[in-house]
N, C-alpha and C positions, 0 to 999 in steps of 0.2 A: 454056181453061177452068180449068185448074189455077191459073194466075196469079190469076185473079179470086177463086177460093176462098181462096187464100193471103192475098191482100190483105184480104179481108173478115175473116178470122180475126185478122190482126194489128191491125186497127182496133178489134176488139171488146175486146182486152185493154188494161187501163190501162198507162200508161207505166212504173209502178213494176215491173211484171212483166218488161218488156223490159230495164230496168236491171239487175234481179237476174240475168237470163239472161246478160247481157253480163259481169257480175262473175264468175259461175260459170265462164264460158268463159275468162276471164283467169286465174282460179285454176287451172283444169285445165291450161292451157298452161304456167303456172309450175311445176306439179307434174311435167309431162312433161319440162321442162327440167332440173329437179333430178334426176329419176330417170335421165335419160340421162347426166348428169354422174356420178352414182353408179355406173351400169353401166360407164361407160368406165373409172373408177378401179378398179372391181373386176376388170374384164377385164385391165387393165394389171398389177394385183397378181398375178392368177392366171398371167399370162404369164411372170412372173419366177420362178415355182416350177420346180423341177428336173424333168428327164425321168423320174427314178425316181418322184417324187411323182405324176406323170401316169399312170404305169403302175399304181401302187397304187390310184389312184382308178378307173381303168378296170377293175381286178380287182374292186373293190367293186361296180361297176356290174354285172358279170357275176354276182356272188353274189346281188345283189338281184333280178336277172331270174330266176335259178334259184329263189330262195325264193318269188317272187311267183307262179310257176306250180306249184311243187311243193306248196305249201300246199293246193292243190285236192284232193290225195289224202287229207288228214286228215279224220277224222270230226267235222266241225263243221257248224253251221247255215250256210245260204246267206248270211245277213247278215254273219256274222263272216268268212266266206271273201271276200265282196265287199269288206269294209273292209280286210282284210289285203292283198288283191290291189291295191287302190287305193293303200295306203300304200307297199308295197314296189315297185310299178311306178313310182310317183311318185319314190321314192328312186332307182330305177335310172335314170330319165330325167335326174334332177338330176345324178347321178354321171357319166352319159354326157356331158352337155353341159359339165360342169366339166372332165372329162378332155380333151375336145376343146379347150377354152380353154387348158388348161395345156400340152398337147402342141403345139398349133399345127400348121402344115403340115409343118414340118421334123421334128417328132416323129412325125407320122403316117407319113412316108416311112421313118423309122427303124424303126417298128413293122412296117410292111409288108415291109421288107428282112429283118427278123428272122424273120418267118414264111416268107418265100421261101427263106431260107438253111437253115432246119430241114428243109424238104422235100427 
């Protein structure tokens, strides 16, 4: 029954709408291709950064997490608190994933070894 309904709907629309939908689909695929190329280039560039840079970015991540939840104690309106939380939590997530891209798996094992050695 669904097939019949779909066929009826496609026959009702003029051909120009179907052509426009096809063009939009082609454009979106092209944008996905460009964005994936840009992401690969960005990931490669971040992977070339040093271990120390990755640790600094991870520290910024921790600071943003602390600020995003500590600002709830300030005497402000709920709207301002929500906006601040959104901004700082978004920054923390951005720093987190950037630090993971910079450090990679080898860097993460080094960080884990540093924490095990301190205990």
